[in-house]
PDB file of N, CA, C and O in Angstrom:
ATOM      1  N   UNK A   1       0.884  -1.205  -0.012  1.00  0.00           N
ATOM      2  CA  UNK A   1      -0.055  -0.018  -0.024  1.00  0.00           C
ATOM      3  C   UNK A   1       0.909   1.197  -0.017  1.00  0.00           C
ATOM      4  O   UNK A   1       1.977   1.207   0.594  1.00  0.00           O
ATOM      5  N   UNK A   2       0.435   2.189  -0.739  1.00  0.00           N
ATOM      6  CA  UNK A   2       1.139   3.503  -0.874  1.00  0.00           C
ATOM      7  C   UNK A   2       0.141   4.566  -0.602  1.00  0.00           C
ATOM      8  O   UNK A   2      -0.871   4.673  -1.295  1.00  0.00           O
ATOM      9  N   UNK A   3       0.419   5.391   0.441  1.00  0.00           N
ATOM     10  CA  UNK A   3      -0.435   6.456   0.867  1.00  0.00           C
ATOM     11  C   UNK A   3       0.093   7.855   0.651  1.00  0.00           C
ATOM     12  O   UNK A   3       1.267   7.993   0.309  1.00  0.00           O
ATOM     13  N   UNK A   4      -0.676   8.878   0.824  1.00  0.00           N
ATOM     14  CA  UNK A   4      -0.215  10.191   0.647  1.00  0.00           C
ATOM     15  C   UNK A   4      -0.103  10.805  -0.759  1.00  0.00           C
ATOM     16  O   UNK A   4       0.552  11.809  -1.039  1.00  0.00           O
ATOM     17  N   UNK A   5      -0.883  10.012  -1.657  1.00  0.00           N
ATOM     18  CA  UNK A   5      -0.820  10.373  -3.020  1.00  0.00           C
ATOM     19  C   UNK A   5      -2.140  11.203  -3.365  1.00  0.00           C
ATOM     20  O   UNK A   5      -3.148  11.134  -2.662  1.00  0.00           O
ATOM     21  N   UNK A   6      -2.045  11.975  -4.479  1.00  0.00           N
ATOM     22  CA  UNK A   6      -3.252  12.657  -4.945  1.00  0.00           C
ATOM     23  C   UNK A   6      -3.604  12.049  -6.286  1.00  0.00           C
ATOM     24  O   UNK A   6      -2.866  11.205  -6.796  1.00  0.00           O
ATOM     25  N   UNK A   7      -4.693  12.454  -6.852  1.00  0.00           N
ATOM     26  CA  UNK A   7      -5.273  11.803  -8.038  1.00  0.00           C
ATOM     27  C   UNK A   7      -4.425  12.062  -9.377  1.00  0.00           C
ATOM     28  O   UNK A   7      -4.686  11.491 -10.436  1.00  0.00           O
ATOM     29  N   UNK A   8      -3.422  12.947  -9.221  1.00  0.00           N
ATOM     30  CA  UNK A   8      -2.544  13.111 -10.450  1.00  0.00           C
ATOM     31  C   UNK A   8      -1.263  12.357 -10.332  1.00  0.00           C
ATOM     32  O   UNK A   8      -0.462  12.351 -11.268  1.00  0.00           O
ATOM     33  N   UNK A   9      -1.036  11.710  -9.195  1.00  0.00           N
ATOM     34  CA  UNK A   9       0.189  10.872  -9.043  1.00  0.00           C
ATOM     35  C   UNK A   9       0.186   9.750 -10.111  1.00  0.00           C
ATOM     36  O   UNK A   9      -0.870   9.190 -10.407  1.00  0.00           O
ATOM     37  N   UNK A  10       1.333   9.429 -10.673  1.00  0.00           N
ATOM     38  CA  UNK A  10       1.332   8.409 -11.714  1.00  0.00           C
ATOM     39  C   UNK A  10       0.824   7.106 -11.246  1.00  0.00           C
ATOM     40  O   UNK A  10       0.167   6.388 -12.000  1.00  0.00           O
ATOM     41  N   UNK A  11       1.100   6.771 -10.036  1.00  0.00           N
ATOM     42  CA  UNK A  11       0.644   5.475  -9.518  1.00  0.00           C
ATOM     43  C   UNK A  11      -0.842   5.462  -9.400  1.00  0.00           C
ATOM     44  O   UNK A  11      -1.409   4.369  -9.412  1.00  0.00           O
ATOM     45  N   UNK A  12      -1.559   6.604  -9.283  1.00  0.00           N
ATOM     46  CA  UNK A  12      -3.002   6.668  -9.170  1.00  0.00           C
ATOM     47  C   UNK A  12      -3.624   6.798 -10.660  1.00  0.00           C
ATOM     48  O   UNK A  12      -4.539   6.074 -11.055  1.00  0.00           O
ATOM     49  N   UNK A  13      -3.069   7.719 -11.365  1.00  0.00           N
ATOM     50  CA  UNK A  13      -3.579   8.019 -12.723  1.00  0.00           C
ATOM     51  C   UNK A  13      -3.390   7.013 -13.801  1.00  0.00           C
ATOM     52  O   UNK A  13      -4.154   7.000 -14.766  1.00  0.00           O
ATOM     53  N   UNK A  14      -2.403   6.167 -13.683  1.00  0.00           N
ATOM     54  CA  UNK A  14      -2.219   5.112 -14.601  1.00  0.00           C
ATOM     55  C   UNK A  14      -2.559   3.718 -14.065  1.00  0.00           C
ATOM     56  O   UNK A  14      -2.539   3.479 -12.858  1.00  0.00           O
ATOM     57  N   UNK A  15      -2.856   2.847 -14.947  1.00  0.00           N
ATOM     58  CA  UNK A  15      -3.201   1.457 -14.492  1.00  0.00           C
ATOM     59  C   UNK A  15      -1.983   0.767 -13.931  1.00  0.00           C
ATOM     60  O   UNK A  15      -0.893   0.821 -14.501  1.00  0.00           O
ATOM     61  N   UNK A  16      -2.192   0.102 -12.776  1.00  0.00           N
ATOM     62  CA  UNK A  16      -1.032  -0.623 -12.206  1.00  0.00           C
ATOM     63  C   UNK A  16      -1.083  -2.085 -12.567  1.00  0.00           C
ATOM     64  O   UNK A  16      -2.172  -2.657 -12.619  1.00  0.00           O
ATOM     65  N   UNK A  17       0.012  -2.696 -12.812  1.00  0.00           N
ATOM     66  CA  UNK A  17       0.110  -4.148 -13.069  1.00  0.00           C
ATOM     67  C   UNK A  17       1.067  -4.707 -12.143  1.00  0.00           C
ATOM     68  O   UNK A  17       2.134  -5.128 -12.591  1.00  0.00           O
ATOM     69  N   UNK A  18       0.806  -4.765 -10.855  1.00  0.00           N
ATOM     70  CA  UNK A  18       1.649  -5.322  -9.824  1.00  0.00           C
ATOM     71  C   UNK A  18       1.002  -5.299  -8.544  1.00  0.00           C
ATOM     72  O   UNK A  18      -0.109  -4.780  -8.439  1.00  0.00           O
ATOM     73  N   UNK A  19       1.620  -5.839  -7.506  1.00  0.00           N
ATOM     74  CA  UNK A  19       1.152  -5.842  -6.212  1.00  0.00           C
ATOM     75  C   UNK A  19       1.124  -4.471  -5.488  1.00  0.00           C
ATOM     76  O   UNK A  19       1.751  -4.342  -4.436  1.00  0.00           O
ATOM     77  N   UNK A  20       0.462  -3.509  -5.982  1.00  0.00           N
ATOM     78  CA  UNK A  20       0.398  -2.176  -5.411  1.00  0.00           C
ATOM     79  C   UNK A  20      -1.028  -1.646  -5.213  1.00  0.00           C
ATOM     80  O   UNK A  20      -1.889  -1.806  -6.078  1.00  0.00           O
ATOM     81  N   UNK A  21      -1.240  -1.057  -4.136  1.00  0.00           N
ATOM     82  CA  UNK A  21      -2.519  -0.427  -3.832  1.00  0.00           C
ATOM     83  C   UNK A  21      -2.345   0.977  -3.331  1.00  0.00           C
ATOM     84  O   UNK A  21      -1.963   1.246  -2.193  1.00  0.00           O
ATOM     85  N   UNK A  22      -2.664   1.892  -4.297  1.00  0.00           N
ATOM     86  CA  UNK A  22      -2.530   3.251  -4.002  1.00  0.00           C
ATOM     87  C   UNK A  22      -3.775   3.725  -3.087  1.00  0.00           C
ATOM     88  O   UNK A  22      -4.931   3.454  -3.413  1.00  0.00           O
ATOM     89  N   UNK A  23      -3.458   4.453  -1.919  1.00  0.00           N
ATOM     90  CA  UNK A  23      -4.532   4.938  -1.053  1.00  0.00           C
ATOM     91  C   UNK A  23      -4.632   6.431  -1.228  1.00  0.00           C
ATOM     92  O   UNK A  23      -3.680   7.171  -0.976  1.00  0.00           O
ATOM     93  N   UNK A  24      -5.780   6.857  -1.656  1.00  0.00           N
ATOM     94  CA  UNK A  24      -6.021   8.296  -1.840  1.00  0.00           C
ATOM     95  C   UNK A  24      -7.165   8.748  -0.898  1.00  0.00           C
ATOM     96  O   UNK A  24      -8.288   8.255  -1.001  1.00  0.00           O
ATOM     97  N   UNK A  25      -6.862   9.687   0.015  1.00  0.00           N
ATOM     98  CA  UNK A  25      -7.876  10.251   0.936  1.00  0.00           C
ATOM     99  C   UNK A  25      -8.704  11.181   0.181  1.00  0.00           C
ATOM    100  O   UNK A  25      -8.281  11.737  -0.833  1.00  0.00           O
ATOM    101  N   UNK A  26      -9.966  11.379   0.687  1.00  0.00           N
ATOM    102  CA  UNK A  26     -10.958  12.232   0.103  1.00  0.00           C
ATOM    103  C   UNK A  26     -11.875  12.873   1.112  1.00  0.00           C
ATOM    104  O   UNK A  26     -12.012  12.404   2.242  1.00  0.00           O
ATOM    105  N   UNK A  27     -12.525  13.994   0.670  1.00  0.00           N
ATOM    106  CA  UNK A  27     -13.460  14.627   1.571  1.00  0.00           C
ATOM    107  C   UNK A  27     -14.860  14.489   1.009  1.00  0.00           C
ATOM    108  O   UNK A  27     -15.804  14.282   1.771  1.00  0.00           O
ATOM    109  N   UNK A  28     -15.026  14.597  -0.294  1.00  0.00           N
ATOM    110  CA  UNK A  28     -16.430  14.496  -0.896  1.00  0.00           C
ATOM    111  C   UNK A  28     -16.437  13.310  -1.822  1.00  0.00           C
ATOM    112  O   UNK A  28     -15.691  13.258  -2.800  1.00  0.00           O
ATOM    113  N   UNK A  29     -17.313  12.327  -1.494  1.00  0.00           N
ATOM    114  CA  UNK A  29     -17.430  11.120  -2.214  1.00  0.00           C
ATOM    115  C   UNK A  29     -17.827  11.302  -3.718  1.00  0.00           C
ATOM    116  O   UNK A  29     -17.297  10.620  -4.595  1.00  0.00           O
ATOM    117  N   UNK A  30     -18.760  12.227  -3.977  1.00  0.00           N
ATOM    118  CA  UNK A  30     -19.284  12.438  -5.319  1.00  0.00           C
ATOM    119  C   UNK A  30     -18.172  12.947  -6.174  1.00  0.00           C
ATOM    120  O   UNK A  30     -18.041  12.523  -7.322  1.00  0.00           O
ATOM    121  N   UNK A  31     -17.335  13.873  -5.646  1.00  0.00           N
ATOM    122  CA  UNK A  31     -16.132  14.414  -6.388  1.00  0.00           C
ATOM    123  C   UNK A  31     -15.108  13.198  -6.695  1.00  0.00           C
ATOM    124  O   UNK A  31     -14.501  13.199  -7.766  1.00  0.00           O
ATOM    125  N   UNK A  32     -14.932  12.239  -5.823  1.00  0.00           N
ATOM    126  CA  UNK A  32     -14.066  11.151  -6.011  1.00  0.00           C
ATOM    127  C   UNK A  32     -14.553  10.317  -7.157  1.00  0.00           C
ATOM    128  O   UNK A  32     -13.784   9.959  -8.049  1.00  0.00           O
ATOM    129  N   UNK A  33     -15.882   9.991  -7.138  1.00  0.00           N
ATOM    130  CA  UNK A  33     -16.426   9.120  -8.141  1.00  0.00           C
ATOM    131  C   UNK A  33     -16.304   9.868  -9.531  1.00  0.00           C
ATOM    132  O   UNK A  33     -15.980   9.250 -10.545  1.00  0.00           O
ATOM    133  N   UNK A  34     -16.568  11.173  -9.535  1.00  0.00           N
ATOM    134  CA  UNK A  34     -16.459  11.885 -10.812  1.00  0.00           C
ATOM    135  C   UNK A  34     -15.078  11.884 -11.396  1.00  0.00           C
ATOM    136  O   UNK A  34     -14.882  11.678 -12.593  1.00  0.00           O
ATOM    137  N   UNK A  35     -14.080  12.128 -10.486  1.00  0.00           N
ATOM    138  CA  UNK A  35     -12.616  12.146 -10.892  1.00  0.00           C
ATOM    139  C   UNK A  35     -12.331  10.671 -11.363  1.00  0.00           C
ATOM    140  O   UNK A  35     -11.724  10.498 -12.420  1.00  0.00           O
ATOM    141  N   UNK A  36     -12.712   9.711 -10.680  1.00  0.00           N
ATOM    142  CA  UNK A  36     -12.430   8.268 -11.132  1.00  0.00           C
ATOM    143  C   UNK A  36     -13.002   7.963 -12.402  1.00  0.00           C
ATOM    144  O   UNK A  36     -12.374   7.307 -13.232  1.00  0.00           O
ATOM    145  N   UNK A  37     -14.255   8.434 -12.626  1.00  0.00           N
ATOM    146  CA  UNK A  37     -14.850   8.048 -14.031  1.00  0.00           C
ATOM    147  C   UNK A  37     -14.336   8.929 -15.108  1.00  0.00           C
ATOM    148  O   UNK A  37     -14.738   8.685 -16.245  1.00  0.00           O
ATOM    149  N   UNK A  38     -13.531   9.891 -14.936  1.00  0.00           N
ATOM    150  CA  UNK A  38     -12.856  10.750 -15.906  1.00  0.00           C
ATOM    151  C   UNK A  38     -11.476  10.245 -16.236  1.00  0.00           C
ATOM    152  O   UNK A  38     -10.843  10.733 -17.172  1.00  0.00           O
ATOM    153  N   UNK A  39     -10.989   9.258 -15.468  1.00  0.00           N
ATOM    154  CA  UNK A  39      -9.646   8.718 -15.804  1.00  0.00           C
ATOM    155  C   UNK A  39      -9.641   7.910 -17.099  1.00  0.00           C
ATOM    156  O   UNK A  39     -10.633   7.285 -17.475  1.00  0.00           O
ATOM    157  N   UNK A  40      -8.517   7.946 -17.748  1.00  0.00           N
ATOM    158  CA  UNK A  40      -8.349   7.158 -19.002  1.00  0.00           C
ATOM    159  C   UNK A  40      -8.358   5.707 -18.790  1.00  0.00           C
ATOM    160  O   UNK A  40      -8.894   4.954 -19.603  1.00  0.00           O
ATOM    161  N   UNK A  41      -7.750   5.268 -17.666  1.00  0.00           N
ATOM    162  CA  UNK A  41      -7.676   3.850 -17.305  1.00  0.00           C
ATOM    163  C   UNK A  41      -8.719   3.495 -16.316  1.00  0.00           C
ATOM    164  O   UNK A  41      -9.216   4.351 -15.584  1.00  0.00           O
ATOM    165  N   UNK A  42      -9.076   2.183 -16.278  1.00  0.00           N
ATOM    166  CA  UNK A  42     -10.074   1.740 -15.261  1.00  0.00           C
ATOM    167  C   UNK A  42     -10.523   0.291 -15.567  1.00  0.00           C
ATOM    168  O   UNK A  42     -11.695   0.046 -15.856  1.00  0.00           O
ATOM    169  N   UNK A  43      -9.581  -0.653 -15.499  1.00  0.00           N
ATOM    170  CA  UNK A  43      -9.908  -1.984 -15.675  1.00  0.00           C
ATOM    171  C   UNK A  43     -10.706  -2.589 -14.557  1.00  0.00           C
ATOM    172  O   UNK A  43     -11.503  -3.505 -14.759  1.00  0.00           O
ATOM    173  N   UNK A  44     -10.466  -2.028 -13.290  1.00  0.00           N
ATOM    174  CA  UNK A  44     -11.094  -2.546 -12.205  1.00  0.00           C
ATOM    175  C   UNK A  44     -11.081  -1.645 -11.071  1.00  0.00           C
ATOM    176  O   UNK A  44     -10.247  -0.740 -11.074  1.00  0.00           O
ATOM    177  N   UNK A  45     -11.901  -1.767 -10.084  1.00  0.00           N
ATOM    178  CA  UNK A  45     -12.013  -0.919  -8.911  1.00  0.00           C
ATOM    179  C   UNK A  45     -12.632  -1.778  -7.750  1.00  0.00           C
ATOM    180  O   UNK A  45     -13.333  -2.758  -8.003  1.00  0.00           O
ATOM    181  N   UNK A  46     -12.362  -1.394  -6.528  1.00  0.00           N
ATOM    182  CA  UNK A  46     -12.905  -2.092  -5.382  1.00  0.00           C
ATOM    183  C   UNK A  46     -13.238  -0.945  -4.339  1.00  0.00           C
ATOM    184  O   UNK A  46     -12.642   0.132  -4.327  1.00  0.00           O
ATOM    185  N   UNK A  47     -14.221  -1.281  -3.494  1.00  0.00           N
ATOM    186  CA  UNK A  47     -14.654  -0.482  -2.555  1.00  0.00           C
ATOM    187  C   UNK A  47     -14.514  -1.103  -1.166  1.00  0.00           C
ATOM    188  O   UNK A  47     -15.098  -2.145  -0.869  1.00  0.00           O
ATOM    189  N   UNK A  48     -13.748  -0.455  -0.352  1.00  0.00           N
ATOM    190  CA  UNK A  48     -13.461  -0.995   1.053  1.00  0.00           C
ATOM    191  C   UNK A  48     -14.125  -0.139   2.071  1.00  0.00           C
ATOM    192  O   UNK A  48     -13.950   1.080   2.073  1.00  0.00           O
ATOM    193  N   UNK A  49     -14.905  -0.759   2.962  1.00  0.00           N
ATOM    194  CA  UNK A  49     -15.525   0.013   4.013  1.00  0.00           C
ATOM    195  C   UNK A  49     -15.843  -0.973   5.172  1.00  0.00           C
ATOM    196  O   UNK A  49     -16.011  -2.180   4.996  1.00  0.00           O
ATOM    197  N   UNK A  50     -15.910  -0.340   6.375  1.00  0.00           N
ATOM    198  CA  UNK A  50     -16.366  -1.104   7.491  1.00  0.00           C
ATOM    199  C   UNK A  50     -17.936  -1.143   7.577  1.00  0.00           C
ATOM    200  O   UNK A  50     -18.508  -1.820   8.431  1.00  0.00           O
ATOM    201  N   UNK A  51     -18.583  -0.402   6.670  1.00  0.00           N
ATOM    202  CA  UNK A  51     -20.019  -0.311   6.654  1.00  0.00           C
ATOM    203  C   UNK A  51     -20.490  -0.981   5.310  1.00  0.00           C
ATOM    204  O   UNK A  51     -20.453  -0.330   4.266  1.00  0.00           O
ATOM    205  N   UNK A  52     -20.921  -2.248   5.335  1.00  0.00           N
ATOM    206  CA  UNK A  52     -21.340  -2.877   4.132  1.00  0.00           C
ATOM    207  C   UNK A  52     -22.454  -2.249   3.272  1.00  0.00           C
ATOM    208  O   UNK A  52     -22.461  -2.314   2.043  1.00  0.00           O
ATOM    209  N   UNK A  53     -23.306  -1.696   3.946  1.00  0.00           N
ATOM    210  CA  UNK A  53     -24.398  -0.916   3.205  1.00  0.00           C
ATOM    211  C   UNK A  53     -23.897   0.262   2.483  1.00  0.00           C
ATOM    212  O   UNK A  53     -24.303   0.528   1.352  1.00  0.00           O
ATOM    213  N   UNK A  54     -23.003   0.996   3.121  1.00  0.00           N
ATOM    214  CA  UNK A  54     -22.347   2.193   2.401  1.00  0.00           C
ATOM    215  C   UNK A  54     -21.525   1.663   1.225  1.00  0.00           C
ATOM    216  O   UNK A  54     -21.660   2.180   0.116  1.00  0.00           O
ATOM    217  N   UNK A  55     -20.716   0.693   1.421  1.00  0.00           N
ATOM    218  CA  UNK A  55     -19.884   0.111   0.304  1.00  0.00           C
ATOM    219  C   UNK A  55     -20.789  -0.342  -0.860  1.00  0.00           C
ATOM    220  O   UNK A  55     -20.510  -0.083  -2.030  1.00  0.00           O
ATOM    221  N   UNK A  56     -21.811  -0.983  -0.510  1.00  0.00           N
ATOM    222  CA  UNK A  56     -22.736  -1.503  -1.584  1.00  0.00           C
ATOM    223  C   UNK A  56     -23.423  -0.335  -2.315  1.00  0.00           C
ATOM    224  O   UNK A  56     -23.663  -0.444  -3.518  1.00  0.00           O
ATOM    225  N   UNK A  57     -23.739   0.749  -1.651  1.00  0.00           N
ATOM    226  CA  UNK A  57     -24.272   1.910  -2.363  1.00  0.00           C
ATOM    227  C   UNK A  57     -23.358   2.606  -3.221  1.00  0.00           C
ATOM    228  O   UNK A  57     -23.821   3.324  -4.107  1.00  0.00           O
ATOM    229  N   UNK A  58     -22.009   2.477  -3.060  1.00  0.00           N
ATOM    230  CA  UNK A  58     -20.993   3.064  -3.853  1.00  0.00           C
ATOM    231  C   UNK A  58     -20.464   2.166  -4.920  1.00  0.00           C
ATOM    232  O   UNK A  58     -20.003   2.672  -5.943  1.00  0.00           O
ATOM    233  N   UNK A  59     -20.495   0.866  -4.759  1.00  0.00           N
ATOM    234  CA  UNK A  59     -19.829  -0.153  -5.615  1.00  0.00           C
ATOM    235  C   UNK A  59     -20.166  -0.060  -7.018  1.00  0.00           C
ATOM    236  O   UNK A  59     -19.334  -0.340  -7.881  1.00  0.00           O
ATOM    237  N   UNK A  60     -21.460   0.355  -7.321  1.00  0.00           N
ATOM    238  CA  UNK A  60     -21.899   0.341  -8.737  1.00  0.00           C
ATOM    239  C   UNK A  60     -21.596   1.618  -9.465  1.00  0.00           C
ATOM    240  O   UNK A  60     -21.799   1.722 -10.674  1.00  0.00           O
ATOM    241  N   UNK A  61     -21.116   2.580  -8.736  1.00  0.00           N
ATOM    242  CA  UNK A  61     -20.907   3.954  -9.359  1.00  0.00           C
ATOM    243  C   UNK A  61     -19.538   4.048 -10.201  1.00  0.00           C
ATOM    244  O   UNK A  61     -19.565   4.716 -11.235  1.00  0.00           O
ATOM    245  N   UNK A  62     -18.487   3.491  -9.862  1.00  0.00           N
ATOM    246  CA  UNK A  62     -17.233   3.521 -10.692  1.00  0.00           C
ATOM    247  C   UNK A  62     -17.516   2.864 -12.116  1.00  0.00           C
ATOM    248  O   UNK A  62     -18.019   1.743 -12.198  1.00  0.00           O
ATOM    249  N   UNK A  63     -17.182   3.589 -13.186  1.00  0.00           N
ATOM    250  CA  UNK A  63     -17.324   3.090 -14.482  1.00  0.00           C
ATOM    251  C   UNK A  63     -16.040   2.389 -14.906  1.00  0.00           C
ATOM    252  O   UNK A  63     -15.163   2.983 -15.533  1.00  0.00           O
ATOM    253  N   UNK A  64     -15.952   1.100 -14.544  1.00  0.00           N
ATOM    254  CA  UNK A  64     -14.759   0.363 -14.781  1.00  0.00           C
ATOM    255  C   UNK A  64     -15.050  -0.956 -15.562  1.00  0.00           C
ATOM    256  O   UNK A  64     -16.184  -1.427 -15.642  1.00  0.00           O
ATOM    257  N   UNK A  65     -14.002  -1.490 -16.104  1.00  0.00           N
ATOM    258  CA  UNK A  65     -14.211  -2.778 -16.860  1.00  0.00           C
ATOM    259  C   UNK A  65     -13.591  -2.672 -18.217  1.00  0.00           C
ATOM    260  O   UNK A  65     -12.863  -1.729 -18.527  1.00  0.00           O
ATOM    261  N   UNK A  66     -13.907  -3.698 -19.050  1.00  0.00           N
ATOM    262  CA  UNK A  66     -13.280  -3.770 -20.366  1.00  0.00           C
ATOM    263  C   UNK A  66     -14.041  -3.048 -21.435  1.00  0.00           C
ATOM    264  O   UNK A  66     -13.657  -3.163 -22.599  1.00  0.00           O
ATOM    265  N   UNK A  67     -15.085  -2.314 -21.145  1.00  0.00           N
ATOM    266  CA  UNK A  67     -15.875  -1.586 -22.111  1.00  0.00           C
ATOM    267  C   UNK A  67     -15.115  -0.284 -22.470  1.00  0.00           C
ATOM    268  O   UNK A  67     -14.314   0.228 -21.688  1.00  0.00           O
ATOM    269  N   UNK A  68     -15.403   0.223 -23.682  1.00  0.00           N
ATOM    270  CA  UNK A  68     -14.755   1.431 -24.207  1.00  0.00           C
ATOM    271  C   UNK A  68     -15.171   2.608 -23.415  1.00  0.00           C
ATOM    272  O   UNK A  68     -16.361   2.680 -23.109  1.00  0.00           O
ATOM    273  N   UNK A  69     -14.318   3.588 -23.020  1.00  0.00           N
ATOM    274  CA  UNK A  69     -14.530   4.837 -22.472  1.00  0.00           C
ATOM    275  C   UNK A  69     -14.817   5.953 -23.365  1.00  0.00           C
ATOM    276  O   UNK A  69     -15.182   7.039 -22.915  1.00  0.00           O
ATOM    277  N   UNK A  70     -14.659   5.723 -24.679  1.00  0.00           N
ATOM    278  CA  UNK A  70     -14.693   6.847 -25.556  1.00  0.00           C
ATOM    279  C   UNK A  70     -16.022   6.775 -26.313  1.00  0.00           C
ATOM    280  O   UNK A  70     -16.307   7.637 -27.144  1.00  0.00           O
TER     281      UNK A  70
END
């Protein structure tokens, strides 16, 4: 895990192919989802939370997968 990064850090902005998990803190969830969905890369995403209901409500919002973003 690597923490202390922002969303423009190369490790966050580019797709990782290795045993790395960038941790990015945030204040506003909607802004995070919007930023995530504007990224060029996005083969996968995960939602981690101590609150299963909150995690489930967020899990469908990231636009990730093998579909075309353009």
